[in-house]
mmCIF file as Biopython writes it, N, C-alpha, C and O atoms, coordinates in Angstrom:
data_model
#
loop_
_atom_site.group_PDB
_atom_site.id
_atom_site.type_symbol
_atom_site.label_atom_id
_atom_site.label_alt_id
_atom_site.label_comp_id
_atom_site.label_asym_id
_atom_site.label_entity_id
_atom_site.label_seq_id
_atom_site.pdbx_PDB_ins_code
_atom_site.Cartn_x
_atom_site.Cartn_y
_atom_site.Cartn_z
_atom_site.occupancy
_atom_site.B_iso_or_equiv
_atom_site.auth_seq_id
_atom_site.auth_asym_id
_atom_site.pdbx_PDB_model_num
ATOM 1   N N  . UNK A ? 1  ? 258.042 76.306  77.130 1.0 0.0 1  A 1 
ATOM 2   C CA . UNK A ? 1  ? 259.335 76.913  77.056 1.0 0.0 1  A 1 
ATOM 3   C C  . UNK A ? 1  ? 259.775 76.961  75.591 1.0 0.0 1  A 1 
ATOM 4   O O  . UNK A ? 1  ? 259.809 75.930  74.920 1.0 0.0 1  A 1 
ATOM 5   N N  . UNK A ? 2  ? 260.111 78.151  75.096 1.0 0.0 2  A 1 
ATOM 6   C CA . UNK A ? 2  ? 260.503 78.313  73.676 1.0 0.0 2  A 1 
ATOM 7   C C  . UNK A ? 2  ? 262.006 78.092  73.535 1.0 0.0 2  A 1 
ATOM 8   O O  . UNK A ? 2  ? 262.804 78.423  74.413 1.0 0.0 2  A 1 
ATOM 9   N N  . UNK A ? 3  ? 262.343 77.525  72.404 1.0 0.0 3  A 1 
ATOM 10  C CA . UNK A ? 3  ? 263.775 77.289  72.140 1.0 0.0 3  A 1 
ATOM 11  C C  . UNK A ? 3  ? 264.178 78.109  70.924 1.0 0.0 3  A 1 
ATOM 12  O O  . UNK A ? 3  ? 263.425 78.211  69.955 1.0 0.0 3  A 1 
ATOM 13  N N  . UNK A ? 4  ? 265.345 78.679  70.981 1.0 0.0 4  A 1 
ATOM 14  C CA . UNK A ? 4  ? 265.907 79.403  69.839 1.0 0.0 4  A 1 
ATOM 15  C C  . UNK A ? 4  ? 266.570 78.379  68.928 1.0 0.0 4  A 1 
ATOM 16  O O  . UNK A ? 4  ? 267.506 77.681  69.317 1.0 0.0 4  A 1 
ATOM 17  N N  . UNK A ? 5  ? 266.067 78.313  67.730 1.0 0.0 5  A 1 
ATOM 18  C CA . UNK A ? 5  ? 266.613 77.350  66.769 1.0 0.0 5  A 1 
ATOM 19  C C  . UNK A ? 5  ? 267.407 78.128  65.727 1.0 0.0 5  A 1 
ATOM 20  O O  . UNK A ? 5  ? 266.885 79.034  65.076 1.0 0.0 5  A 1 
ATOM 21  N N  . UNK A ? 6  ? 268.644 77.768  65.585 1.0 0.0 6  A 1 
ATOM 22  C CA . UNK A ? 6  ? 269.485 78.422  64.578 1.0 0.0 6  A 1 
ATOM 23  C C  . UNK A ? 6  ? 269.371 77.636  63.274 1.0 0.0 6  A 1 
ATOM 24  O O  . UNK A ? 6  ? 269.538 76.416  63.251 1.0 0.0 6  A 1 
ATOM 25  N N  . UNK A ? 7  ? 269.087 78.351  62.201 1.0 0.0 7  A 1 
ATOM 26  C CA . UNK A ? 7  ? 269.018 77.703  60.904 1.0 0.0 7  A 1 
ATOM 27  C C  . UNK A ? 7  ? 270.406 77.561  60.326 1.0 0.0 7  A 1 
ATOM 28  O O  . UNK A ? 7  ? 271.251 78.445  60.470 1.0 0.0 7  A 1 
ATOM 29  N N  . UNK A ? 8  ? 270.627 76.452  59.677 1.0 0.0 8  A 1 
ATOM 30  C CA . UNK A ? 8  ? 271.883 76.259  58.986 1.0 0.0 8  A 1 
ATOM 31  C C  . UNK A ? 8  ? 271.892 77.107  57.729 1.0 0.0 8  A 1 
ATOM 32  O O  . UNK A ? 8  ? 270.879 77.178  57.033 1.0 0.0 8  A 1 
ATOM 33  N N  . UNK A ? 9  ? 273.011 77.753  57.417 1.0 0.0 9  A 1 
ATOM 34  C CA . UNK A ? 9  ? 273.092 78.493  56.159 1.0 0.0 9  A 1 
ATOM 35  C C  . UNK A ? 9  ? 273.091 77.495  54.996 1.0 0.0 9  A 1 
ATOM 36  O O  . UNK A ? 9  ? 273.876 76.547  54.968 1.0 0.0 9  A 1 
ATOM 37  N N  . UNK A ? 10 ? 272.201 77.732  54.052 1.0 0.0 10 A 1 
ATOM 38  C CA . UNK A ? 10 ? 272.137 76.846  52.902 1.0 0.0 10 A 1 
ATOM 39  C C  . UNK A ? 10 ? 273.053 77.359  51.803 1.0 0.0 10 A 1 
ATOM 40  O O  . UNK A ? 10 ? 273.163 78.569  51.606 1.0 0.0 10 A 1 
ATOM 41  N N  . UNK A ? 11 ? 273.710 76.460  51.087 1.0 0.0 11 A 1 
ATOM 42  C CA . UNK A ? 11 ? 274.538 76.933  49.965 1.0 0.0 11 A 1 
ATOM 43  C C  . UNK A ? 11 ? 273.647 77.486  48.850 1.0 0.0 11 A 1 
ATOM 44  O O  . UNK A ? 11 ? 272.480 77.114  48.723 1.0 0.0 11 A 1 
ATOM 45  N N  . UNK A ? 12 ? 274.226 78.381  48.048 1.0 0.0 12 A 1 
ATOM 46  C CA . UNK A ? 12 ? 273.464 78.953  46.934 1.0 0.0 12 A 1 
ATOM 47  C C  . UNK A ? 12 ? 273.102 77.847  45.938 1.0 0.0 12 A 1 
ATOM 48  O O  . UNK A ? 12 ? 273.926 76.975  45.663 1.0 0.0 12 A 1 
ATOM 49  N N  . UNK A ? 13 ? 271.920 77.873  45.411 1.0 0.0 13 A 1 
ATOM 50  C CA . UNK A ? 13 ? 271.576 76.882  44.398 1.0 0.0 13 A 1 
ATOM 51  C C  . UNK A ? 13 ? 272.445 77.051  43.158 1.0 0.0 13 A 1 
ATOM 52  O O  . UNK A ? 13 ? 272.950 78.139  42.881 1.0 0.0 13 A 1 
ATOM 53  N N  . UNK A ? 14 ? 272.609 75.975  42.427 1.0 0.0 14 A 1 
ATOM 54  C CA . UNK A ? 14 ? 273.470 75.993  41.238 1.0 0.0 14 A 1 
ATOM 55  C C  . UNK A ? 14 ? 272.957 76.986  40.201 1.0 0.0 14 A 1 
ATOM 56  O O  . UNK A ? 14 ? 273.753 77.637  39.523 1.0 0.0 14 A 1 
ATOM 57  N N  . UNK A ? 15 ? 271.662 77.106  40.073 1.0 0.0 15 A 1 
ATOM 58  C CA . UNK A ? 15 ? 271.110 78.034  39.098 1.0 0.0 15 A 1 
ATOM 59  C C  . UNK A ? 15 ? 271.475 79.475  39.429 1.0 0.0 15 A 1 
ATOM 60  O O  . UNK A ? 15 ? 271.778 80.260  38.530 1.0 0.0 15 A 1 
ATOM 61  N N  . UNK A ? 16 ? 271.449 79.829  40.713 1.0 0.0 16 A 1 
ATOM 62  C CA . UNK A ? 16 ? 271.839 81.187  41.121 1.0 0.0 16 A 1 
ATOM 63  C C  . UNK A ? 16 ? 273.313 81.433  40.866 1.0 0.0 16 A 1 
ATOM 64  O O  . UNK A ? 16 ? 273.701 82.514  40.423 1.0 0.0 16 A 1 
ATOM 65  N N  . UNK A ? 17 ? 274.130 80.437  41.144 1.0 0.0 17 A 1 
ATOM 66  C CA . UNK A ? 17 ? 275.572 80.594  40.912 1.0 0.0 17 A 1 
ATOM 67  C C  . UNK A ? 17 ? 275.836 80.756  39.414 1.0 0.0 17 A 1 
ATOM 68  O O  . UNK A ? 17 ? 276.662 81.578  39.015 1.0 0.0 17 A 1 
ATOM 69  N N  . UNK A ? 18 ? 275.147 79.986  38.594 1.0 0.0 18 A 1 
ATOM 70  C CA . UNK A ? 18 ? 275.316 80.075  37.145 1.0 0.0 18 A 1 
ATOM 71  C C  . UNK A ? 18 ? 274.857 81.441  36.639 1.0 0.0 18 A 1 
ATOM 72  O O  . UNK A ? 18 ? 275.527 82.046  35.802 1.0 0.0 18 A 1 
ATOM 73  N N  . UNK A ? 19 ? 273.730 81.928  37.134 1.0 0.0 19 A 1 
ATOM 74  C CA . UNK A ? 19 ? 273.245 83.249  36.729 1.0 0.0 19 A 1 
ATOM 75  C C  . UNK A ? 19 ? 274.223 84.326  37.145 1.0 0.0 19 A 1 
ATOM 76  O O  . UNK A ? 19 ? 274.481 85.256  36.381 1.0 0.0 19 A 1 
ATOM 77  N N  . UNK A ? 20 ? 274.769 84.216  38.338 1.0 0.0 20 A 1 
ATOM 78  C CA . UNK A ? 20 ? 275.749 85.192  38.811 1.0 0.0 20 A 1 
ATOM 79  C C  . UNK A ? 20 ? 277.001 85.170  37.944 1.0 0.0 20 A 1 
ATOM 80  O O  . UNK A ? 20 ? 277.529 86.226  37.593 1.0 0.0 20 A 1 
ATOM 81  N N  . UNK A ? 21 ? 277.479 83.983  37.596 1.0 0.0 21 A 1 
ATOM 82  C CA . UNK A ? 21 ? 278.684 83.858  36.758 1.0 0.0 21 A 1 
ATOM 83  C C  . UNK A ? 21 ? 278.431 84.420  35.365 1.0 0.0 21 A 1 
ATOM 84  O O  . UNK A ? 21 ? 279.296 85.092  34.803 1.0 0.0 21 A 1 
ATOM 85  N N  . UNK A ? 22 ? 277.267 84.154  34.809 1.0 0.0 22 A 1 
ATOM 86  C CA . UNK A ? 22 ? 276.936 84.691  33.482 1.0 0.0 22 A 1 
ATOM 87  C C  . UNK A ? 22 ? 276.829 86.205  33.506 1.0 0.0 22 A 1 
ATOM 88  O O  . UNK A ? 22 ? 277.267 86.876  32.572 1.0 0.0 22 A 1 
ATOM 89  N N  . UNK A ? 23 ? 276.257 86.737  34.555 1.0 0.0 23 A 1 
ATOM 90  C CA . UNK A ? 23 ? 276.160 88.207  34.699 1.0 0.0 23 A 1 
ATOM 91  C C  . UNK A ? 23 ? 277.549 88.834  34.823 1.0 0.0 23 A 1 
ATOM 92  O O  . UNK A ? 23 ? 277.823 89.869  34.215 1.0 0.0 23 A 1 
ATOM 93  N N  . UNK A ? 24 ? 278.410 88.218  35.597 1.0 0.0 24 A 1 
ATOM 94  C CA . UNK A ? 24 ? 279.773 88.753  35.748 1.0 0.0 24 A 1 
ATOM 95  C C  . UNK A ? 24 ? 280.527 88.673  34.414 1.0 0.0 24 A 1 
ATOM 96  O O  . UNK A ? 24 ? 281.267 89.595  34.072 1.0 0.0 24 A 1 
ATOM 97  N N  . UNK A ? 25 ? 280.349 87.598  33.670 1.0 0.0 25 A 1 
ATOM 98  C CA . UNK A ? 25 ? 281.015 87.475  32.370 1.0 0.0 25 A 1 
ATOM 99  C C  . UNK A ? 25 ? 280.478 88.527  31.405 1.0 0.0 25 A 1 
ATOM 100 O O  . UNK A ? 25 ? 281.247 89.082  30.621 1.0 0.0 25 A 1 
ATOM 101 N N  . UNK A ? 26 ? 279.187 88.813  31.444 1.0 0.0 26 A 1 
ATOM 102 C CA . UNK A ? 26 ? 278.603 89.829  30.563 1.0 0.0 26 A 1 
ATOM 103 C C  . UNK A ? 26 ? 279.140 91.202  30.884 1.0 0.0 26 A 1 
ATOM 104 O O  . UNK A ? 26 ? 279.469 91.969  29.979 1.0 0.0 26 A 1 
ATOM 105 N N  . UNK A ? 27 ? 279.235 91.525  32.165 1.0 0.0 27 A 1 
ATOM 106 C CA . UNK A ? 27 ? 279.803 92.822  32.578 1.0 0.0 27 A 1 
ATOM 107 C C  . UNK A ? 27 ? 281.254 92.926  32.116 1.0 0.0 27 A 1 
ATOM 108 O O  . UNK A ? 27 ? 281.677 93.973  31.625 1.0 0.0 27 A 1 
ATOM 109 N N  . UNK A ? 28 ? 282.005 91.862  32.268 1.0 0.0 28 A 1 
ATOM 110 C CA . UNK A ? 28 ? 283.404 91.848  31.809 1.0 0.0 28 A 1 
ATOM 111 C C  . UNK A ? 28 ? 283.509 92.047  30.307 1.0 0.0 28 A 1 
ATOM 112 O O  . UNK A ? 28 ? 284.376 92.777  29.828 1.0 0.0 28 A 1 
ATOM 113 N N  . UNK A ? 29 ? 282.611 91.386  29.557 1.0 0.0 29 A 1 
ATOM 114 C CA . UNK A ? 29 ? 282.638 91.526  28.099 1.0 0.0 29 A 1 
ATOM 115 C C  . UNK A ? 29 ? 282.311 92.957  27.688 1.0 0.0 29 A 1 
ATOM 116 O O  . UNK A ? 29 ? 282.931 93.493  26.769 1.0 0.0 29 A 1 
ATOM 117 N N  . UNK A ? 30 ? 281.363 93.568  28.345 1.0 0.0 30 A 1 
ATOM 118 C CA . UNK A ? 30 ? 281.041 94.977  28.032 1.0 0.0 30 A 1 
ATOM 119 C C  . UNK A ? 30 ? 282.232 95.879  28.357 1.0 0.0 30 A 1 
ATOM 120 O O  . UNK A ? 30 ? 282.540 96.793  27.593 1.0 0.0 30 A 1 
ATOM 121 N N  . UNK A ? 31 ? 282.889 95.634  29.462 1.0 0.0 31 A 1 
ATOM 122 C CA . UNK A ? 31 ? 284.057 96.453  29.835 1.0 0.0 31 A 1 
ATOM 123 C C  . UNK A ? 31 ? 285.175 96.287  28.831 1.0 0.0 31 A 1 
ATOM 124 O O  . UNK A ? 31 ? 285.809 97.273  28.456 1.0 0.0 31 A 1 
ATOM 125 N N  . UNK A ? 32 ? 285.439 95.070  28.383 1.0 0.0 32 A 1 
ATOM 126 C CA . UNK A ? 32 ? 286.502 94.839  27.398 1.0 0.0 32 A 1 
ATOM 127 C C  . UNK A ? 32 ? 286.122 95.467  26.068 1.0 0.0 32 A 1 
ATOM 128 O O  . UNK A ? 32 ? 286.979 96.028  25.386 1.0 0.0 32 A 1 
ATOM 129 N N  . UNK A ? 33 ? 284.869 95.385  25.692 1.0 0.0 33 A 1 
ATOM 130 C CA . UNK A ? 33 ? 284.412 96.033  24.460 1.0 0.0 33 A 1 
ATOM 131 C C  . UNK A ? 33 ? 284.564 97.529  24.501 1.0 0.0 33 A 1 
ATOM 132 O O  . UNK A ? 33 ? 284.950 98.147  23.509 1.0 0.0 33 A 1 
ATOM 133 N N  . UNK A ? 34 ? 284.260 98.123  25.649 1.0 0.0 34 A 1 
ATOM 134 C CA . UNK A ? 34 ? 284.429 99.576  25.797 1.0 0.0 34 A 1 
ATOM 135 C C  . UNK A ? 34 ? 285.899 99.970  25.683 1.0 0.0 34 A 1 
ATOM 136 O O  . UNK A ? 34 ? 286.230 100.991 25.079 1.0 0.0 34 A 1 
ATOM 137 N N  . UNK A ? 35 ? 286.783 99.151  26.270 1.0 0.0 35 A 1 
ATOM 138 C CA . UNK A ? 35 ? 288.196 99.434  26.132 1.0 0.0 35 A 1 
ATOM 139 C C  . UNK A ? 35 ? 288.664 99.305  24.705 1.0 0.0 35 A 1 
ATOM 140 O O  . UNK A ? 35 ? 289.472 100.114 24.248 1.0 0.0 35 A 1 
ATOM 141 N N  . UNK A ? 36 ? 288.174 98.301  23.980 1.0 0.0 36 A 1 
ATOM 142 C CA . UNK A ? 36 ? 288.568 98.121  22.596 1.0 0.0 36 A 1 
ATOM 143 C C  . UNK A ? 36 ? 288.086 99.282  21.736 1.0 0.0 36 A 1 
ATOM 144 O O  . UNK A ? 36 ? 288.828 99.765  20.880 1.0 0.0 36 A 1 
ATOM 145 N N  . UNK A ? 37 ? 286.872 99.730  21.948 1.0 0.0 37 A 1 
ATOM 146 C CA . UNK A ? 37 ? 286.361 100.889 21.186 1.0 0.0 37 A 1 
ATOM 147 C C  . UNK A ? 37 ? 287.187 102.137 21.499 1.0 0.0 37 A 1 
ATOM 148 O O  . UNK A ? 37 ? 287.507 102.917 20.602 1.0 0.0 37 A 1 
ATOM 149 N N  . UNK A ? 38 ? 287.521 102.316 22.741 1.0 0.0 38 A 1 
ATOM 150 C CA . UNK A ? 38 ? 288.355 103.452 23.119 1.0 0.0 38 A 1 
ATOM 151 C C  . UNK A ? 38 ? 289.719 103.391 22.461 1.0 0.0 38 A 1 
ATOM 152 O O  . UNK A ? 38 ? 290.257 104.409 22.025 1.0 0.0 38 A 1 
ATOM 153 N N  . UNK A ? 39 ? 290.266 102.207 22.393 1.0 0.0 39 A 1 
ATOM 154 C CA . UNK A ? 39 ? 291.606 102.058 21.764 1.0 0.0 39 A 1 
ATOM 155 C C  . UNK A ? 39 ? 291.511 102.358 20.269 1.0 0.0 39 A 1 
ATOM 156 O O  . UNK A ? 39 ? 292.407 103.002 19.723 1.0 0.0 39 A 1 
ATOM 157 N N  . UNK A ? 40 ? 290.478 101.922 19.611 1.0 0.0 40 A 1 
ATOM 158 C CA . UNK A ? 40 ? 290.307 102.215 18.185 1.0 0.0 40 A 1 
ATOM 159 C C  . UNK A ? 40 ? 290.141 103.726 17.997 1.0 0.0 40 A 1 
ATOM 160 O O  . UNK A ? 40 ? 290.717 104.298 17.073 1.0 0.0 40 A 1 
ATOM 161 N N  . UNK A ? 41 ? 289.370 104.367 18.853 1.0 0.0 41 A 1 
ATOM 162 C CA . UNK A ? 41 ? 289.161 105.809 18.724 1.0 0.0 41 A 1 
ATOM 163 C C  . UNK A ? 41 ? 290.467 106.567 18.925 1.0 0.0 41 A 1 
ATOM 164 O O  . UNK A ? 41 ? 290.745 107.533 18.214 1.0 0.0 41 A 1 
ATOM 165 N N  . UNK A ? 42 ? 291.265 106.134 19.890 1.0 0.0 42 A 1 
ATOM 166 C CA . UNK A ? 42 ? 292.567 106.773 20.137 1.0 0.0 42 A 1 
ATOM 167 C C  . UNK A ? 42 ? 293.527 106.455 18.998 1.0 0.0 42 A 1 
ATOM 168 O O  . UNK A ? 42 ? 294.343 107.300 18.629 1.0 0.0 42 A 1 
ATOM 169 N N  . UNK A ? 43 ? 293.446 105.259 18.438 1.0 0.0 43 A 1 
ATOM 170 C CA . UNK A ? 43 ? 294.352 104.867 17.362 1.0 0.0 43 A 1 
ATOM 171 C C  . UNK A ? 43 ? 294.134 105.668 16.087 1.0 0.0 43 A 1 
ATOM 172 O O  . UNK A ? 43 ? 295.044 105.747 15.262 1.0 0.0 43 A 1 
ATOM 173 N N  . UNK A ? 44 ? 292.980 106.255 15.901 1.0 0.0 44 A 1 
ATOM 174 C CA . UNK A ? 44 ? 292.691 107.023 14.685 1.0 0.0 44 A 1 
ATOM 175 C C  . UNK A ? 44 ? 293.168 108.451 14.791 1.0 0.0 44 A 1 
ATOM 176 O O  . UNK A ? 44 ? 293.118 109.184 13.804 1.0 0.0 44 A 1 
ATOM 177 N N  . UNK A ? 45 ? 293.631 108.874 15.958 1.0 0.0 45 A 1 
ATOM 178 C CA . UNK A ? 45 ? 294.115 110.229 16.095 1.0 0.0 45 A 1 
ATOM 179 C C  . UNK A ? 45 ? 295.488 110.350 15.453 1.0 0.0 45 A 1 
ATOM 180 O O  . UNK A ? 45 ? 296.238 109.377 15.382 1.0 0.0 45 A 1 
ATOM 181 N N  . UNK A ? 46 ? 295.804 111.530 14.994 1.0 0.0 46 A 1 
ATOM 182 C CA . UNK A ? 46 ? 297.081 111.739 14.331 1.0 0.0 46 A 1 
ATOM 183 C C  . UNK A ? 46 ? 298.142 112.092 15.382 1.0 0.0 46 A 1 
ATOM 184 O O  . UNK A ? 46 ? 297.893 112.833 16.333 1.0 0.0 46 A 1 
ATOM 185 N N  . UNK A ? 47 ? 299.297 111.545 15.172 1.0 0.0 47 A 1 
ATOM 186 C CA . UNK A ? 47 ? 300.431 111.864 16.036 1.0 0.0 47 A 1 
ATOM 187 C C  . UNK A ? 47 ? 301.313 112.810 15.245 1.0 0.0 47 A 1 
ATOM 188 O O  . UNK A ? 47 ? 301.841 112.440 14.197 1.0 0.0 47 A 1 
ATOM 189 N N  . UNK A ? 48 ? 301.473 114.015 15.735 1.0 0.0 48 A 1 
ATOM 190 C CA . UNK A ? 48 ? 302.267 115.018 15.049 1.0 0.0 48 A 1 
ATOM 191 C C  . UNK A ? 48 ? 303.775 114.859 15.318 1.0 0.0 48 A 1 
ATOM 192 O O  . UNK A ? 48 ? 304.602 115.127 14.447 1.0 0.0 48 A 1 
ATOM 193 N N  . UNK A ? 49 ? 304.108 114.428 16.516 1.0 0.0 49 A 1 
ATOM 194 C CA . UNK A ? 49 ? 305.527 114.312 16.885 1.0 0.0 49 A 1 
ATOM 195 C C  . UNK A ? 49 ? 305.729 112.999 17.591 1.0 0.0 49 A 1 
ATOM 196 O O  . UNK A ? 49 ? 304.948 112.627 18.466 1.0 0.0 49 A 1 
ATOM 197 N N  . UNK A ? 50 ? 306.791 112.283 17.209 1.0 0.0 50 A 1 
ATOM 198 C CA . UNK A ? 50 ? 307.102 111.002 17.805 1.0 0.0 50 A 1 
ATOM 199 C C  . UNK A ? 50 ? 308.582 110.946 18.123 1.0 0.0 50 A 1 
ATOM 200 O O  . UNK A ? 50 ? 309.420 111.234 17.268 1.0 0.0 50 A 1 
ATOM 201 N N  . UNK A ? 51 ? 308.900 110.578 19.340 1.0 0.0 51 A 1 
ATOM 202 C CA . UNK A ? 51 ? 310.288 110.473 19.750 1.0 0.0 51 A 1 
ATOM 203 C C  . UNK A ? 51 ? 310.549 109.054 20.170 1.0 0.0 51 A 1 
ATOM 204 O O  . UNK A ? 51 ? 309.847 108.515 21.025 1.0 0.0 51 A 1 
ATOM 205 N N  . UNK A ? 52 ? 311.580 108.423 19.563 1.0 0.0 52 A 1 
ATOM 206 C CA . UNK A ? 52 ? 311.924 107.041 19.840 1.0 0.0 52 A 1 
ATOM 207 C C  . UNK A ? 52 ? 313.406 106.980 20.145 1.0 0.0 52 A 1 
ATOM 208 O O  . UNK A ? 52 ? 314.219 107.528 19.401 1.0 0.0 52 A 1 
ATOM 209 N N  . UNK A ? 53 ? 313.767 106.314 21.243 1.0 0.0 53 A 1 
ATOM 210 C CA . UNK A ? 53 ? 315.188 106.165 21.592 1.0 0.0 53 A 1 
ATOM 211 C C  . UNK A ? 53 ? 315.845 105.071 20.770 1.0 0.0 53 A 1 
ATOM 212 O O  . UNK A ? 53 ? 316.941 105.259 20.243 1.0 0.0 53 A 1 
ATOM 213 N N  . UNK A ? 54 ? 315.192 103.950 20.661 1.0 0.0 54 A 1 
ATOM 214 C CA . UNK A ? 54 ? 315.770 102.824 19.925 1.0 0.0 54 A 1 
ATOM 215 C C  . UNK A ? 54 ? 314.649 102.128 19.192 1.0 0.0 54 A 1 
ATOM 216 O O  . UNK A ? 54 ? 313.584 101.878 19.757 1.0 0.0 54 A 1 
ATOM 217 N N  . UNK A ? 55 ? 314.890 101.814 17.921 1.0 0.0 55 A 1 
ATOM 218 C CA . UNK A ? 55 ? 313.812 101.200 17.104 1.0 0.0 55 A 1 
ATOM 219 C C  . UNK A ? 55 ? 314.451 100.215 16.139 1.0 0.0 55 A 1 
ATOM 220 O O  . UNK A ? 55 ? 315.427 100.544 15.465 1.0 0.0 55 A 1 
ATOM 221 N N  . UNK A ? 56 ? 313.907 99.014  16.073 1.0 0.0 56 A 1 
ATOM 222 C CA . UNK A ? 56 ? 314.332 98.015  15.104 1.0 0.0 56 A 1 
ATOM 223 C C  . UNK A ? 56 ? 313.147 97.748  14.189 1.0 0.0 56 A 1 
ATOM 224 O O  . UNK A ? 56 ? 312.049 97.425  14.641 1.0 0.0 56 A 1 
ATOM 225 N N  . UNK A ? 57 ? 313.401 97.892  12.873 1.0 0.0 57 A 1 
ATOM 226 C CA . UNK A ? 57 ? 312.332 97.715  11.883 1.0 0.0 57 A 1 
ATOM 227 C C  . UNK A ? 57 ? 312.816 96.746  10.832 1.0 0.0 57 A 1 
ATOM 228 O O  . UNK A ? 57 ? 313.915 96.908  10.302 1.0 0.0 57 A 1 
ATOM 229 N N  . UNK A ? 58 ? 312.021 95.743  10.522 1.0 0.0 58 A 1 
ATOM 230 C CA . UNK A ? 58 ? 312.376 94.805  9.458  1.0 0.0 58 A 1 
ATOM 231 C C  . UNK A ? 58 ? 312.016 95.379  8.093  1.0 0.0 58 A 1 
ATOM 232 O O  . UNK A ? 58 ? 312.799 95.308  7.146  1.0 0.0 58 A 1 
ATOM 233 N N  . UNK A ? 59 ? 310.824 95.946  8.010  1.0 0.0 59 A 1 
ATOM 234 C CA . UNK A ? 59 ? 310.371 96.501  6.739  1.0 0.0 59 A 1 
ATOM 235 C C  . UNK A ? 59 ? 309.659 97.812  7.058  1.0 0.0 59 A 1 
ATOM 236 O O  . UNK A ? 59 ? 308.782 97.856  7.920  1.0 0.0 59 A 1 
ATOM 237 N N  . UNK A ? 60 ? 310.037 98.863  6.367  1.0 0.0 60 A 1 
ATOM 238 C CA . UNK A ? 60 ? 309.443 100.174 6.602  1.0 0.0 60 A 1 
ATOM 239 C C  . UNK A ? 60 ? 308.950 100.741 5.276  1.0 0.0 60 A 1 
ATOM 240 O O  . UNK A ? 60 ? 309.696 100.801 4.299  1.0 0.0 60 A 1 
ATOM 241 N N  . UNK A ? 61 ? 307.719 101.146 5.254  1.0 0.0 61 A 1 
ATOM 242 C CA . UNK A ? 61 ? 307.152 101.759 4.033  1.0 0.0 61 A 1 
ATOM 243 C C  . UNK A ? 61 ? 306.630 103.130 4.429  1.0 0.0 61 A 1 
ATOM 244 O O  . UNK A ? 61 ? 305.812 103.266 5.339  1.0 0.0 61 A 1 
ATOM 245 N N  . UNK A ? 62 ? 307.119 104.139 3.728  1.0 0.0 62 A 1 
ATOM 246 C CA . UNK A ? 62 ? 306.711 105.505 4.009  1.0 0.0 62 A 1 
ATOM 247 C C  . UNK A ? 62 ? 305.916 106.006 2.832  1.0 0.0 62 A 1 
ATOM 248 O O  . UNK A ? 62 ? 306.367 105.940 1.689  1.0 0.0 62 A 1 
ATOM 249 N N  . UNK A ? 63 ? 304.728 106.509 3.113  1.0 0.0 63 A 1 
ATOM 250 C CA . UNK A ? 63 ? 303.845 107.045 2.084  1.0 0.0 63 A 1 
ATOM 251 C C  . UNK A ? 63 ? 303.608 108.506 2.449  1.0 0.0 63 A 1 
ATOM 252 O O  . UNK A ? 63 ? 303.193 108.813 3.566  1.0 0.0 63 A 1 
ATOM 253 N N  . UNK A ? 64 ? 303.871 109.393 1.515  1.0 0.0 64 A 1 
ATOM 254 C CA . UNK A ? 64 ? 303.658 110.792 1.751  1.0 0.0 64 A 1 
ATOM 255 C C  . UNK A ? 64 ? 302.395 111.233 1.010  1.0 0.0 64 A 1 
ATOM 256 O O  . UNK A ? 64 ? 302.173 110.865 -0.143 1.0 0.0 64 A 1 
ATOM 257 N N  . UNK A ? 65 ? 301.588 112.016 1.686  1.0 0.0 65 A 1 
ATOM 258 C CA . UNK A ? 65 ? 300.367 112.568 1.101  1.0 0.0 65 A 1 
ATOM 259 C C  . UNK A ? 65 ? 300.528 114.073 0.946  1.0 0.0 65 A 1 
ATOM 260 O O  . UNK A ? 65 ? 301.126 114.736 1.794  1.0 0.0 65 A 1 
ATOM 261 N N  . UNK A ? 66 ? 299.986 114.608 -0.150 1.0 0.0 66 A 1 
ATOM 262 C CA . UNK A ? 66 ? 300.054 116.037 -0.373 1.0 0.0 66 A 1 
ATOM 263 C C  . UNK A ? 66 ? 299.078 116.795 0.503  1.0 0.0 66 A 1 
ATOM 264 O O  . UNK A ? 66 ? 299.374 117.896 0.970  1.0 0.0 66 A 1 
ATOM 265 N N  . UNK A ? 67 ? 297.946 116.221 0.720  1.0 0.0 67 A 1 
ATOM 266 C CA . UNK A ? 67 ? 296.921 116.916 1.503  1.0 0.0 67 A 1 
ATOM 267 C C  . UNK A ? 67 ? 296.085 115.928 2.267  1.0 0.0 67 A 1 
ATOM 268 O O  . UNK A ? 67 ? 296.322 114.722 2.198  1.0 0.0 67 A 1 
ATOM 269 N N  . UNK A ? 68 ? 295.099 116.429 3.003  1.0 0.0 68 A 1 
ATOM 270 C CA . UNK A ? 68 ? 294.222 115.537 3.770  1.0 0.0 68 A 1 
ATOM 271 C C  . UNK A ? 68 ? 293.313 114.747 2.844  1.0 0.0 68 A 1 
ATOM 272 O O  . UNK A ? 68 ? 292.892 115.227 1.792  1.0 0.0 68 A 1 
ATOM 273 N N  . UNK A ? 69 ? 293.022 113.521 3.266  1.0 0.0 69 A 1 
ATOM 274 C CA . UNK A ? 69 ? 292.091 112.672 2.526  1.0 0.0 69 A 1 
ATOM 275 C C  . UNK A ? 69 ? 290.672 113.170 2.732  1.0 0.0 69 A 1 
ATOM 276 O O  . UNK A ? 69 ? 290.297 113.585 3.829  1.0 0.0 69 A 1 
ATOM 277 N N  . UNK A ? 70 ? 289.904 113.124 1.684  1.0 0.0 70 A 1 
ATOM 278 C CA . UNK A ? 70 ? 288.502 113.576 1.784  1.0 0.0 70 A 1 
ATOM 279 C C  . UNK A ? 70 ? 287.578 112.417 1.857  1.0 0.0 70 A 1 
ATOM 280 O O  . UNK A ? 70 ? 286.364 112.600 1.944  1.0 0.0 70 A 1 
#
């Protein structure tokens, strides 16, 4: 007579958990790096028009250029 034996689920080994955590951290770092590069790329664009309702400035320096920088 055969018996059905149920195996106990074994917990993940520590090495697998560590590898999974390192992989997740690497994916997160790549995502944050991509966001930072995107922010720098957007930051270099020129803003032609700016509208501000309320602004407090301690020190303001305005530099006017005659033409585009080469």
